Each structure stands twice: as structure tokens, then as C-alpha cells.
C-alpha positions as CSV (number, residue, x, y, z in Angstrom):
1,M,116.0,140.9,95.4
2,K,115.5,141.8,99.4
3,I,113.0,139.3,101.1
4,A,111.6,139.2,104.7
5,L,110.0,136.4,105.6
6,L,107.4,136.9,108.7
7,H,105.5,134.6,110.9
8,Y,105.0,134.2,115.0
9,T,107.9,131.9,115.7
10,A,111.0,130.7,113.4
11,P,113.2,128.0,113.9
12,P,114.7,126.3,115.2
13,L,111.3,125.8,117.0
14,V,109.6,123.2,115.4
15,G,106.2,123.2,113.0
16,G,105.1,122.9,109.3
17,V,105.1,126.6,109.0
18,E,108.6,126.9,110.5
19,T,109.7,124.1,108.6
20,T,108.5,126.0,105.1
21,L,109.8,128.8,106.3
22,A,113.3,127.8,106.7
23,R,113.4,126.0,103.4
24,Q,111.7,128.7,101.4
25,A,114.7,130.9,102.7
26,A,117.1,128.3,101.4
27,Q,115.9,128.3,97.8
28,F,115.7,132.1,98.2
29,V,119.4,132.1,99.5
30,R,120.3,129.7,96.8
31,A,118.5,131.7,94.0
32,G,120.6,134.5,94.6
33,H,118.5,137.0,96.7
34,M,119.0,138.5,100.3
35,V,116.6,137.2,103.0
36,H,115.9,137.9,106.8
37,I,113.8,136.5,109.0
38,L,111.0,138.3,111.3
39,A,109.7,136.3,114.1
40,G,108.5,136.8,118.1
41,R,110.7,133.7,118.8
42,G,113.4,132.0,117.3
43,A,117.3,132.2,116.5
44,T,119.6,132.4,113.3
45,W,120.3,128.7,112.4
46,D,122.2,129.9,108.8
47,A,124.4,133.0,108.9
48,R,122.9,133.6,105.5
49,I,119.7,133.6,106.7
50,P,119.6,136.3,109.4
51,V,116.3,136.3,111.9
52,E,115.5,139.4,113.7
53,L,113.3,138.9,116.7
54,I,110.5,141.4,117.3
55,P,108.8,140.3,120.7
56,R,105.5,141.8,119.6
57,L,105.0,139.4,116.6
58,D,104.6,136.7,119.1
59,A,101.4,135.0,119.6
60,R,102.5,134.0,123.3
61,H,103.8,138.0,124.1
62,P,101.8,139.0,127.3
63,Q,100.6,142.1,125.4
64,V,99.0,139.9,122.5
65,L,98.0,137.5,125.1
66,K,95.8,140.1,126.8
67,A,94.6,141.5,123.7
68,R,93.0,138.3,122.8
69,A,91.8,137.8,125.8
70,A,89.3,140.3,125.2
71,L,89.0,139.9,120.8
72,D,88.0,136.4,121.4
73,A,85.2,137.6,124.1
74,G,84.3,140.3,120.7
75,T,85.5,143.0,122.6
76,I,88.2,145.2,121.2
77,P,90.6,146.4,124.0
78,P,91.3,150.2,124.6
79,E,95.0,149.0,124.4
80,F,94.6,147.3,121.1
81,D,95.2,150.3,118.5
82,N,98.3,151.4,120.3
83,L,99.3,147.8,120.2
84,V,99.0,147.9,116.5
85,H,101.1,151.2,116.1
86,L,103.9,149.6,118.3
87,I,104.1,146.6,115.6
88,E,103.9,148.8,112.9
89,S,106.8,150.5,113.8
90,D,108.7,147.7,114.5
91,L,108.1,146.6,111.1
92,Y,109.0,149.7,109.5
93,R,112.3,149.8,111.5
94,S,113.0,146.3,110.3
95,L,112.1,146.3,106.6
96,G,114.4,148.8,105.9
97,S,114.7,148.4,102.0
98,S,113.1,144.8,101.8
99,D,111.0,144.3,98.5
100,V,109.3,142.1,99.2
101,L,107.6,140.6,102.3
102,I,106.1,137.1,103.2
103,A,103.8,136.9,105.7
104,H,102.9,133.6,106.6
105,N,99.7,132.8,108.7
106,A,99.4,136.2,110.1
107,G,96.7,137.4,107.8
108,C,94.2,134.1,108.2
109,Q,94.7,133.4,112.0
110,N,93.3,135.2,114.9
111,K,96.5,134.6,116.7
112,N,97.9,137.8,117.1
113,L,95.3,140.5,115.5
114,A,97.2,143.3,116.2
115,L,100.1,141.9,114.1
116,T,97.4,141.3,111.0
117,A,96.2,145.2,111.4
118,A,99.5,146.4,111.8
119,L,100.5,144.2,108.0
120,Y,96.9,145.6,106.8
121,N,97.7,149.3,107.6
122,L,102.0,148.7,106.3
123,S,100.4,147.0,102.8
124,Q,98.2,150.3,102.3
125,S,100.7,152.9,103.3
126,G,102.4,152.9,100.0
127,R,105.6,153.1,102.2
128,G,106.8,149.5,102.7
129,P,107.6,146.6,100.3
130,R,105.2,144.2,98.3
131,V,103.4,142.0,100.8
132,I,102.2,138.2,100.0
133,L,100.6,136.6,102.4
134,W,100.8,133.0,102.7
135,H,97.7,131.2,104.2
136,H,98.2,128.0,105.7
137,D,95.4,127.4,108.2
138,L,92.0,129.3,107.5
139,A,90.8,130.3,111.0
140,W,87.2,131.5,109.5
141,T,86.6,127.6,108.4
142,D,88.1,126.2,111.3
143,P,85.6,125.0,113.7
144,H,87.7,125.3,116.5
145,Y,88.0,129.0,116.1
146,R,84.6,129.8,115.2
147,D,83.5,131.0,118.5
148,E,86.3,133.4,119.1
149,L,85.5,135.4,115.5
150,F,82.5,138.3,115.4
151,P,81.6,140.3,112.2
152,G,83.4,143.6,112.1
153,W,87.1,144.9,111.9
154,P,89.6,143.4,113.1
155,W,88.2,139.9,112.6
156,D,87.2,140.7,109.2
157,L,90.9,141.4,108.0
158,L,91.6,137.7,108.2
159,H,88.6,137.2,105.3
160,T,88.9,140.1,103.4
161,A,91.2,140.8,100.1
162,W,93.5,143.4,100.9
163,P,93.7,145.9,98.0
164,G,97.2,145.3,95.8
165,V,98.2,142.1,98.3
166,K,99.0,138.6,96.7
167,Q,97.0,136.1,98.2
168,V,99.0,132.4,98.7
169,T,97.0,128.9,99.5
170,V,98.8,125.6,100.2
171,S,96.2,123.6,99.3
172,E,93.3,123.4,96.3
173,A,90.7,123.1,99.0
174,N,91.9,126.0,101.0
175,R,92.2,128.1,97.8
176,Q,88.7,127.8,97.0
177,E,87.6,128.0,100.8
178,L,89.6,131.6,100.8
179,A,87.9,132.6,97.1
180,A,84.4,132.0,98.7
181,Q,85.4,133.9,102.0
182,M,86.4,136.9,100.4
183,G,84.3,136.8,97.3
184,I,86.9,136.8,94.5
185,S,88.0,134.2,91.5
186,L,90.2,131.7,92.3
187,K,92.4,133.5,89.5
188,K,93.5,135.9,92.1
189,I,94.9,133.4,94.6
190,T,98.1,131.5,94.0
191,L,98.4,127.7,95.1
192,V,102.1,127.0,96.1
193,Q,101.9,123.9,97.7
194,A,105.1,122.9,100.3
195,G,108.1,120.7,99.2
196,L,110.4,118.3,100.6
197,A,114.3,119.2,101.0
198,L,115.6,116.4,98.6
199,A,119.1,116.3,100.1
200,D,117.8,116.4,103.7
201,F,115.1,114.0,103.6
202,L,117.3,111.4,101.9
203,N,120.1,112.1,104.1
204,L,122.4,112.9,101.3
205,Q,126.4,113.9,102.0
206,K,127.1,117.1,100.6
207,R,129.3,115.4,97.3
208,T,126.1,113.8,96.7
209,A,123.9,116.4,96.9
210,S,126.5,118.9,94.9
211,L,126.0,116.1,92.1
212,V,122.2,115.9,92.3
213,N,122.1,119.9,91.6
214,D,124.7,120.1,89.1
215,L,123.7,117.1,87.2
216,E,120.1,118.0,87.8
217,L,119.3,114.7,88.7
218,A,116.1,115.2,90.7
219,L,114.5,116.2,87.6
220,T,115.0,112.8,85.8
221,G,113.0,109.5,85.8
222,P,113.5,107.0,86.0
223,L,117.2,106.9,87.0
224,L,119.1,103.8,86.7
225,L,121.9,103.2,88.7
226,T,124.6,100.9,87.6
227,P,127.4,101.1,90.4
228,V,130.4,99.4,88.5
229,R,134.3,100.5,87.3
230,I,134.9,101.1,83.9
231,S,136.0,98.3,82.2
232,P,134.6,96.1,79.0
233,R,133.0,93.3,80.7
234,K,130.6,95.6,82.4
235,N,129.1,95.7,79.1
236,L,128.3,99.6,79.6
237,E,127.9,100.3,75.7
238,M,124.5,98.4,76.4
239,G,123.6,100.4,78.6
240,L,123.5,103.2,76.9
241,H,121.4,101.7,73.7
242,I,119.3,100.4,76.6
243,L,119.0,104.6,78.1
244,A,118.4,105.5,74.1
245,E,115.6,103.0,73.4
246,L,114.2,103.9,76.7
247,R,113.9,107.6,76.4
248,H,111.8,107.1,73.6
249,K,108.9,105.7,75.9
250,M,110.8,107.5,79.2
251,P,111.8,111.5,77.9
252,H,113.2,111.9,81.2
253,A,115.2,108.9,81.9
254,A,118.5,108.6,83.0
255,L,121.5,106.7,83.6
256,V,124.6,107.2,86.1
257,V,127.2,104.8,86.0
258,T,129.4,105.7,89.6
259,G,132.8,103.6,89.4
260,P,136.4,105.2,88.3
261,V,138.0,103.4,85.6
262,K,139.0,100.3,86.7
263,T,143.4,100.2,86.9
264,Q,145.9,97.2,85.6
265,S,145.0,98.0,81.9
266,A,145.1,100.7,79.3
267,A,141.9,99.0,77.5
268,N,140.2,100.6,80.4
269,E,141.2,104.1,79.7
270,D,139.9,103.3,75.9
271,C,137.0,101.9,77.2
272,L,135.8,105.2,78.7
273,S,136.5,107.2,75.8
274,N,134.7,105.0,73.6
275,L,131.6,105.4,76.2
276,L,131.9,109.0,76.1
277,E,132.2,109.0,72.1
278,L,129.0,106.1,72.4
279,R,127.0,108.4,74.4
280,D,127.6,111.6,71.9
281,R,126.6,109.8,68.9
282,L,123.4,108.4,70.8
283,G,122.4,112.2,71.9
284,L,122.8,110.9,75.3
285,E,124.9,114.1,76.6
286,G,123.1,115.4,79.7
287,A,121.3,111.6,80.3
288,A,124.0,109.7,80.7
289,F,126.6,110.3,83.1
290,F,130.0,108.6,83.9
291,L,131.2,110.1,87.5
292,A,134.9,109.1,86.7
293,E,134.5,112.0,84.5
294,L,134.3,114.1,87.4
295,L,135.6,111.5,90.2
296,P,138.5,109.8,88.5
297,E,139.3,108.7,91.7
298,G,135.9,107.0,92.2
299,L,132.9,107.9,94.5
300,P,133.0,107.4,98.5
301,E,131.2,104.7,99.8
302,P,128.6,106.9,101.7
303,S,128.3,108.5,98.5
304,L,127.2,105.5,96.8
305,T,124.9,104.4,99.1
306,D,123.5,107.7,98.6
307,F,122.5,106.6,95.1
308,F,120.6,103.8,95.9
309,R,118.3,106.0,98.1
310,L,118.1,108.1,95.1
311,A,117.7,106.2,92.4
312,D,114.6,104.2,90.5
313,A,116.1,101.0,89.5
314,L,119.0,98.9,89.4
315,L,120.8,97.9,85.5
316,L,123.5,95.7,85.6
317,P,124.0,94.5,81.8
318,S,127.6,92.5,82.9
319,R,128.8,90.0,80.2
320,E,130.9,88.4,83.8
321,E,130.2,89.3,87.3
322,A,131.9,87.0,90.1
323,Y,129.7,87.5,92.7
324,G,127.2,90.4,92.0
325,I,127.3,92.5,95.9
326,P,125.1,95.7,94.0
327,L,122.3,93.1,93.5
328,L,121.8,93.0,97.5
329,E,122.4,97.0,97.8
330,A,119.4,97.3,95.1
331,G,117.4,94.3,97.9
332,L,117.7,96.3,100.9
333,A,117.3,99.8,99.0
334,G,114.0,98.4,97.7
335,L,115.1,99.2,94.2
336,P,113.7,97.2,91.3
337,I,117.2,95.1,89.7
338,F,117.2,94.6,85.7
339,C,120.5,92.1,85.0
340,S,122.2,90.1,83.2
341,E,121.0,86.7,83.0
342,L,124.4,85.0,84.6
343,G,124.5,82.3,86.9
344,S,126.2,84.6,89.8
345,L,123.3,86.8,89.6
346,K,120.5,84.3,89.3
347,E,122.2,82.9,92.4
348,L,121.7,86.1,94.3
349,A,118.5,87.3,92.8
350,G,116.6,84.3,92.3
351,E,112.8,85.2,90.8
352,N,113.5,88.8,92.7
353,A,115.0,90.7,89.1
354,V,114.2,91.4,85.6
355,Y,116.9,89.4,83.4
356,F,118.2,89.4,80.0
357,S,120.8,88.5,77.7
358,P,124.3,90.9,77.5
359,S,123.9,90.6,74.0
360,E,119.9,91.5,73.7
361,D,117.9,93.4,71.7
362,P,118.3,97.0,73.9
363,R,114.7,97.8,72.7
364,R,113.6,94.7,74.4
365,V,115.1,95.3,77.6
366,A,114.3,98.8,77.6
367,A,110.6,98.0,76.9
368,L,110.6,95.4,79.8
369,I,112.3,98.2,82.0
370,A,109.3,100.5,81.0
371,G,106.7,98.4,81.3
372,R,107.5,97.3,85.0
373,L,108.0,101.0,86.2
374,Q,105.3,102.3,84.5
375,A,103.0,100.2,86.0
376,D,104.6,100.7,89.4
377,P,102.7,103.0,91.6
378,I,105.5,103.9,94.2
379,Y,107.8,104.6,91.3
380,R,105.6,106.9,89.8
381,M,105.0,109.0,93.4
382,R,109.2,109.0,93.6
383,V,109.0,110.4,90.3
384,R,106.3,112.8,90.9
385,V,107.9,113.7,94.3
386,R,111.0,114.7,92.8
387,H,109.5,116.7,89.6
388,E,106.9,118.7,91.4
389,F,107.3,118.8,95.5
390,T,111.0,119.4,95.7
391,W,111.8,122.5,97.2
392,E,114.1,123.2,94.4
393,A,110.9,122.6,91.9
394,V,108.3,124.0,93.7
395,Y,110.7,127.6,93.8
396,R,111.7,127.3,90.1
397,K,108.1,126.5,88.9
398,Q,105.9,128.3,91.5
399,I,107.3,131.1,93.8
400,A,109.9,132.5,91.0
401,P,107.3,133.5,88.7
402,L,105.5,135.0,92.2
403,L,108.2,137.2,92.9
404,E,108.5,138.2,89.4
405,K,104.7,139.7,89.0
């Protein structure tokens, strides 16, 4: 699908709408769509997402500012119709064979009413792409704009349901306000909340971001981290049994073991094979991940640090540990710690970890983990954001169905 995104300005200019524009464009590209951006100011920041500048889209363009000065006083200037025609011509020329045009704020703000009128004409002509009006800020409900809005055209375009045009708001409050203004059912307005770019926000290395995407780790919760090498003394089979029990209580729970197979012993190679067989027997394919399968040489240290930011808890079921650096790393990363009751580990974590015997019943350990995390609002919010408010989740659950309609 060919998708055009429109706003007064585009990145690298900084702003909430500009950021949303960039994130949406990136998601569209990842989904296989062709994307380009139309804006009055900005520049291309990604070769896959060309930015075409149409100066009259900018709310600060001299012609637009001159027209707005009259409009804000309740007068339609004589040059307004010509300005609408010029913008309309620019849009037709630039949109070409686009299938969908997503216009951000131009259908609800009075910053460039000539653009609003041009978009309306285009949407009703039957010759342009399907139009989606994406509303972030509603001028008619904002006291700051009250004195600049008047009955009749073109101001009423900002609170009228344009025939054949899809309306989108970014909050439920705005959705209800817009429905009341337009006199339409809430069902006719789609709510699509903004999200976060998970990899960018957590500053993940490219390798880590690829693993997160390929393994769908953002959809897990809780994500347990075991940052150790593969060897019998790490008691990783217990980690798998704990995960299997935990998934009865928390179905999206997952485990990542980051280390490679420890060298110097053929027994360690057998250890990985045995763990993979146990994973299959417990039905944990797609939930328990041994990165040694993908990265035999091991995860680079910067990527390991990434996993401490991404994970929800540290799980260390070792039978032996000379020290316990992962506990210190978890402490700095703010992760809850669940670990064996070894003297070396207790020495480091003191009362700040949940301990269990390396031979403990996995059901009891799973209950400890579930009880601790389910009572933690910080954990609950982390998982909610990952599941619902990353741009990947927003696109999959809300934007993709909107495009299909």
C-alpha cells in the first residue's frame, strides 16, 4: 500500500506530532508499505521515508500567516480561495498514486485553514486517496483558540464529519469531545493512542533490537533473565521447570539465558542438548530462549546490558556461584532478584533478594515469583506498556486494522 503522511512540519523539527509521524512512518515501512511524508518544513531523515516539502502546508508560510490574521478576526480574506486552490493543486501533484493520506491535525486545528479546506475538497472529489484525519488537538474545545473560531465555513470544517473520511483521535477524552462536536456516534471515531519506540527508548543495540523483534520478547511478561553460561552447575533445568509452572499463573512468562556453552568440557555441550530436549518436553518452545543457539560465541557485553533494561526479573537457580556479578547488575538495573540461597549470593544481596534452595519444588518458586511481581505496580505498568503501547503493538492492534478498513 502507498501511504502519505501529512503535517504542517516534519522531523527533524521536534514536537509530539512530528515524533508520532516519524514512528508511524517507520512502522509502515517495516510492515512493507511504501511511505512518503508531505510537510511545509522538515527534511528526509531516513532514505526509506522521503519527505517532500510543500511550503504552503507550513502554518508559518507568509501567505498562510496573512490569511490567518484575517480569519482569526472573523473575516475571510479575498485571496483565501486562491490559496486553497494552490494547496489543492500541490496535494494532487504530490499524492500521485497514493492509496491513503493520513493528515495529522490539519482537520482539527485552525493553524492553516486553507490546507483544511483543500483537504476537504480533495476528500470529496473522488479523485484522490482515501483520507484519514488524525486529531491530536481539537481547536473547538481549546480555550486558547475560542476567540479565533466563528460560525460557518471554513471554521466549521474543524468540527464537521466529512463524508467518507475516517476520524481518529489519540485519547478517549478527545474522542468523546469530537463525537459531541460532530453529532456522531463514538463508533464512527477510532481511538489510536500513541506509543513508544521500545528499542529507541531503551537505547538497545541493533543486535539486541533484532533479537527482541525476532523472538517477540516485547510480548512476554514477565521476562526472566538468566545471564549465565551453559553448564550443569548453573542448574538451568530448574529454571525451565520454574518457567513451566509460572506460565500456569502468568501465561506470557518467558526466560532468556544469555550465555554461550561453557568451554573446556564436552559435558557442557551435552548440557545444552539436554536443556533443549527438556524445553520441548515442557512445551516451552517460544517461551524459553537459549541465545547460545543463535549466538554460539556469546552475547556482546553492550547487548547483555540491554537485557537488564528489558527484563522484568533476574532468575539465578545456580548450584554453585563463586561470586554473583548478575546480582549487582540487577541491583543497578532495578530488577527483582530470585536466586539460590548460596552464601556467596546472600553476601551480596542480603535481604534484597528472594531466595530458594537449588532443589526447591519449582511450583513454590513460581508462586514466589508470581506473588512478588503481580503485587508490583511498576512491573504491571512495564508489561502493559510493552504489550499495548509500543509502536509495534499500536500498529498491530490498531493501525493495521484501520488501514484494512
